[in-house]
C-alpha positions as a Python dict, from the first residue, in 0.01 Angstrom:
ca = {
    (1, 'M'): (0, 0, 0),
    (2, 'L'): (-102, 364, -6),
    (3, 'G'): (-330, 587, 195),
    (4, 'L'): (-448, 942, 144),
    (5, 'E'): (-579, 1208, 379),
    (6, 'W'): (-737, 1537, 279),
    (7, 'R'): (-776, 1852, 485),
    (8, 'E'): (-1023, 2127, 394),
    (9, 'Y'): (-985, 2474, 544),
    (10, 'S'): (-1261, 2731, 584),
    (11, 'E'): (-1175, 3066, 745),
    (12, 'S'): (-1043, 2970, 1092),
    (13, 'D'): (-1145, 2603, 1096),
    (14, 'Y'): (-1079, 2280, 908),
    (15, 'Q'): (-1198, 1923, 852),
    (16, 'H'): (-962, 1632, 806),
    (17, 'W'): (-1062, 1322, 609),
    (18, 'A'): (-919, 976, 535),
    (19, 'A'): (-997, 833, 191),
    (20, 'G'): (-1138, 483, 156),
    (21, 'L'): (-1316, 255, -85),
    (22, 'H'): (-1695, 223, -88),
    (23, 'G'): (-1834, -126, -36),
    (24, 'Q'): (-1520, -260, 132),
    (25, 'P'): (-1492, -383, 492),
    (26, 'N'): (-1397, -102, 728),
    (27, 'K'): (-1420, -250, 1078),
    (28, 'N'): (-1065, -383, 1117),
    (29, 'E'): (-739, -194, 1107),
    (30, 'V'): (-438, -288, 898),
    (31, 'F'): (-76, -181, 927),
    (32, 'V'): (70, 25, 643),
    (33, 'P'): (450, 41, 660),
    (34, 'T'): (623, 378, 615),
    (35, 'S'): (984, 486, 607),
    (36, 'G'): (955, 588, 973),
    (37, 'G'): (760, 287, 1100),
    (38, 'G'): (400, 262, 996),
    (39, 'L'): (38, 364, 1038),
    (40, 'R'): (-280, 183, 1129),
    (41, 'V'): (-570, 252, 893),
    (42, 'K'): (-913, 101, 834),
    (43, 'E'): (-899, -188, 591),
    (44, 'N'): (-1096, 2, 324),
    (45, 'E'): (-839, 284, 339),
    (46, 'V'): (-564, 84, 170),
    (47, 'L'): (-558, 235, -178),
    (48, 'S'): (-405, 161, -515),
    (49, 'T'): (-175, 394, -703),
    (50, 'E'): (-458, 464, -948),
    (51, 'D'): (-695, 561, -663),
    (52, 'V'): (-440, 806, -525),
    (53, 'K'): (-372, 951, -872),
    (54, 'K'): (-744, 1026, -913),
    (55, 'M'): (-759, 1204, -579),
    (56, 'L'): (-439, 1402, -641),
    (57, 'A'): (-570, 1513, -980),
    (58, 'A'): (-895, 1630, -818),
    (59, 'F'): (-695, 1821, -557),
    (60, 'L'): (-463, 1984, -811),
    (61, 'E'): (-761, 2081, -1029),
    (62, 'N'): (-947, 2223, -724),
    (63, 'R'): (-1244, 1987, -776),
    (64, 'G'): (-1286, 1888, -411),
    (65, 'R'): (-1298, 1537, -262),
    (66, 'P'): (-1412, 1284, -525),
    (67, 'T'): (-1745, 1129, -429),
    (68, 'E'): (-1645, 792, -574),
    (69, 'F'): (-1446, 737, -254),
    (70, 'A'): (-1563, 696, 104),
    (71, 'W'): (-1439, 970, 337),
    (72, 'R'): (-1398, 914, 712),
    (73, 'D'): (-1394, 1234, 915),
    (74, 'K'): (-1082, 1229, 1134),
    (75, 'T'): (-1099, 1590, 1247),
    (76, 'A'): (-1143, 1497, 1613),
    (77, 'D'): (-809, 1313, 1603),
    (78, 'F'): (-635, 1648, 1545),
    (79, 'R'): (-830, 1871, 1784),
    (80, 'R'): (-657, 1975, 2104),
    (81, 'D'): (-972, 2107, 2276),
}
């Protein structure tokens, strides 16, 4: 079970996104175990190794977030306003 988040910076601001799969249920949360415990993510945000490889390649090649994935804006979760 893998998940991927992507942060985009512009001057003094940023947006933070969670990657998911189009056309998959996204109402319920699932638990993804980690070495330090785990995370709760939307069910469509559980990704395969191949999905993550595609997104990492896009990042490394500076192509931006791939549109073949659904992106949930999580920026508000990180704001301290």
